[in-house]
C-alpha positions in Angstrom: -58.2 99.4 -38.5 -55.2 97.8 -36.7 -52.1 100.0 -36.3 -49.1 97.8 -37.2 -46.6 100.5 -36.4 -46.2 99.4 -32.8 -45.6 95.8 -33.9 -43.0 97.0 -36.4 -41.2 98.8 -33.6 -41.1 95.7 -31.5 -39.9 93.7 -34.5 -37.4 96.5 -35.2 -38.5 96.2 -38.9 -40.1 98.9 -41.0 -42.0 97.1 -43.8 -41.9 98.4 -47.3 -45.0 96.3 -48.0 -47.3 96.6 -45.0 -49.6 94.0 -46.5 -47.1 91.2 -45.9 -47.1 91.9 -42.1 -50.9 92.1 -42.1 -51.2 88.8 -44.0 -48.9 87.2 -41.5 -51.6 87.5 -38.8 -54.6 86.4 -40.9 -55.9 83.1 -39.7 -57.8 80.9 -42.1 -60.9 81.0 -39.9 -61.2 84.8 -40.4 -61.6 84.4 -44.1 -64.4 81.9 -43.7 -66.4 84.7 -42.0 -65.0 87.5 -44.2 -64.5 86.1 -47.7 -64.3 89.6 -49.1 -61.1 90.4 -47.1 -58.4 91.7 -49.4 -55.6 89.4 -48.3 -55.1 85.6 -48.2 -54.5 83.7 -44.9 -51.0 83.3 -43.5 -50.3 79.6 -44.2 -47.9 80.1 -47.1 -46.0 82.7 -45.2 -45.8 80.3 -42.3 -44.4 77.6 -44.6 -41.7 80.0 -45.7 -40.9 81.3 -42.2 -40.6 77.9 -40.7 -37.8 77.1 -43.2 -36.0 80.4 -42.6 -36.3 79.9 -38.8 -34.9 76.4 -38.9 -32.0 77.4 -41.1 -31.0 80.4 -38.9 -31.2 78.3 -35.7 -29.4 75.3 -37.2 -26.6 77.6 -38.6 -26.2 79.3 -35.3 -26.0 76.1 -33.3 -23.6 74.5 -35.8 -21.2 77.5 -35.8 -21.2 78.1 -32.0 -21.4 74.6 -30.4 -19.2 71.5 -31.1 -21.8 69.2 -29.5 -23.1 66.0 -31.2 -25.9 66.1 -33.7 -28.4 64.6 -31.2 -27.9 67.3 -28.6 -28.1 70.1 -31.2 -31.3 68.6 -32.6 -32.9 68.7 -29.1 -31.7 72.3 -28.5 -33.1 73.4 -31.9 -36.5 71.6 -31.1 -36.7 73.5 -27.8 -36.1 76.8 -29.6 -38.6 76.3 -32.5 -41.4 74.3 -30.9 -45.0 75.7 -30.8 -44.9 76.5 -27.1 -41.7 78.6 -27.4 -42.8 80.4 -30.5 -46.3 81.1 -29.0 -44.5 82.6 -25.9 -42.3 84.8 -28.1 -45.4 85.9 -30.1 -47.1 86.8 -26.9 -44.1 88.9 -25.7 -44.2 90.8 -29.0 -48.0 91.4 -28.7 -48.8 89.5 -31.9 -52.0 88.2 -30.3 -53.5 91.7 -30.4 -53.1 91.8 -34.2 -54.6 88.4 -35.1 -57.5 88.3 -37.6 -59.6 85.4 -36.2 -63.2 84.1 -36.5 -65.5 85.0 -33.7 -65.2 81.4 -32.4 -61.4 81.4 -32.5 -61.3 84.8 -30.9 -63.2 83.6 -27.8 -60.9 80.5 -27.4 -58.2 82.4 -25.6 -56.2 80.0 -23.4 -56.4 76.8 -25.5 -53.8 74.7 -27.2 -55.4 75.8 -30.5 -54.6 79.4 -29.7 -51.0 78.5 -28.8 -50.6 76.9 -32.3 -52.2 79.9 -34.0 -49.7 82.2 -32.3 -46.8 79.9 -33.1 -47.9 79.8 -36.8 -48.3 83.6 -36.9 -44.7 83.9 -35.5 -43.4 81.8 -38.3 -45.5 83.8 -40.8 -44.0 87.1 -39.5 -40.5 85.7 -40.1 -41.6 84.7 -43.6 -42.9 88.2 -44.1 -39.7 89.9 -43.0 -37.7 87.5 -45.3 -39.8 88.5 -48.3 -40.0 92.2 -47.5 -36.3 92.5 -46.7 -33.9 89.6 -47.0 -32.3 86.7 -45.2 -30.1 88.9 -43.0 -33.1 90.9 -41.8 -35.0 87.8 -40.8 -31.8 86.4 -39.2 -31.4 89.6 -37.1 -34.9 89.3 -35.9 -34.6 85.6 -35.1 -31.3 86.3 -33.2 -33.0 89.0 -31.1 -36.2 87.1 -30.3 -35.5 83.4 -30.6 -31.8 82.6 -30.1 -31.8 84.9 -27.0 -33.8 82.1 -25.3 -31.1 79.5 -25.7 -29.1 80.3 -22.5 -32.2 79.7 -20.3 -33.0 76.5 -22.2 -29.6 75.2 -21.6 -29.4 76.3 -17.9 -32.7 74.7 -17.0 -32.4 71.7 -19.4 -35.7 72.7 -21.1 -34.6 70.8 -24.2 -35.4 67.6 -22.3 -39.0 66.6 -22.6 -40.8 65.7 -19.2 -40.7 62.0 -19.9 -36.9 62.0 -20.4 -36.4 64.2 -17.4 -38.6 62.1 -15.1 -36.9 58.9 -16.2 -33.4 60.3 -15.7 -34.2 61.7 -12.3 -36.0 58.5 -11.0 -33.2 56.3 -12.2 -30.7 58.6 -10.5 -32.6 59.1 -7.2 -34.4 55.8 -6.6 -33.0 53.4 -9.3 -36.4 52.8 -10.9 -37.5 53.2 -14.5 -41.1 54.7 -14.6 -43.8 52.8 -16.4 -47.0 54.2 -18.0 -50.4 52.6 -18.1 -53.7 53.7 -19.8 -56.2 54.3 -17.0 -59.1 55.5 -19.2 -59.7 55.6 -22.9 -62.8 57.3 -24.4 -64.2 59.0 -27.5 -64.5 57.9 -31.2 -61.5 57.0 -33.3 -61.1 60.5 -34.7 -61.3 62.2 -31.3 -59.8 59.8 -28.7 -59.1 60.9 -25.1 -56.6 59.1 -22.9 -55.9 59.3 -19.2 -52.5 57.7 -18.4 -50.9 57.1 -15.1 -47.1 57.1 -14.5 -45.9 54.5 -11.9 -42.8 53.9 -9.9 -43.2 50.1 -9.4 -46.8 50.0 -7.9 -46.9 53.6 -6.8 -49.2 55.8 -9.0 -47.3 59.1 -9.0 -49.5 61.2 -11.3 -52.0 61.2 -14.1 -52.0 63.0 -17.5 -54.6 63.5 -20.2 -54.3 64.0 -23.9 -55.6 63.2 -27.4 -52.9 60.6 -27.9 -51.1 58.2 -25.6 -47.8 60.0 -26.1 -49.4 63.4 -25.2 -51.0 61.9 -22.1 -47.7 60.3 -21.1 -45.8 63.6 -21.4 -48.6 65.3 -19.4 -48.3 62.6 -16.7 -44.5 62.9 -16.5 -44.8 66.7 -16.2 -47.3 66.3 -13.4 -45.1 63.7 -11.7 -42.1 66.1 -11.7 -44.4 68.6 -9.8 -45.7 66.0 -7.4 -42.1 64.9 -6.5 -40.9 68.5 -6.5 -38.2 67.5 -9.0 -38.8 70.3 -11.6 
């Protein structure tokens, strides 16, 4: 039996219906192995929590910053993306409460685990909204998510690596980086790309991914490290 009281303390929320919090951390894969489990998986709660999270963050940015829509959109994306939500979920210890299949439980440091954690974070927000109300969900989002905004703005984390690398290279050396596919493998449903980022003819770094876009972002992130421009 998992003791959810510690998680409730970290969330600063005492649930009237404990099953809502429990359901928020049930991954679909667990039910494949345990069809007799008393609760459904967390995907509907995640759907709800995603909407609540987006509204709270959007409302906060709109009321507190007079910036143009494009900037606010980038800031919001930096606050609610899977990487950030997974990081917050880890800080709250949500990973310790996940109900996962044996296969998923072993896959600790993968991108799939990051997405599972991010989805669970959204599901927890949905659970708080249902168990309490919008204000309770908002209070939790302010304490756990909005609190990340100053660091995002200070370090310009709202810029994706491609944008950052292009901006810096144009400023420092007057060159716009270009990207070329170096390797492409795998069947259509499971492609794998290796892409190089170049400054003129200089190969600065390589990146890999399941799409060209993902590989380009990885290459740009690596190029920022190589050039020590992070």
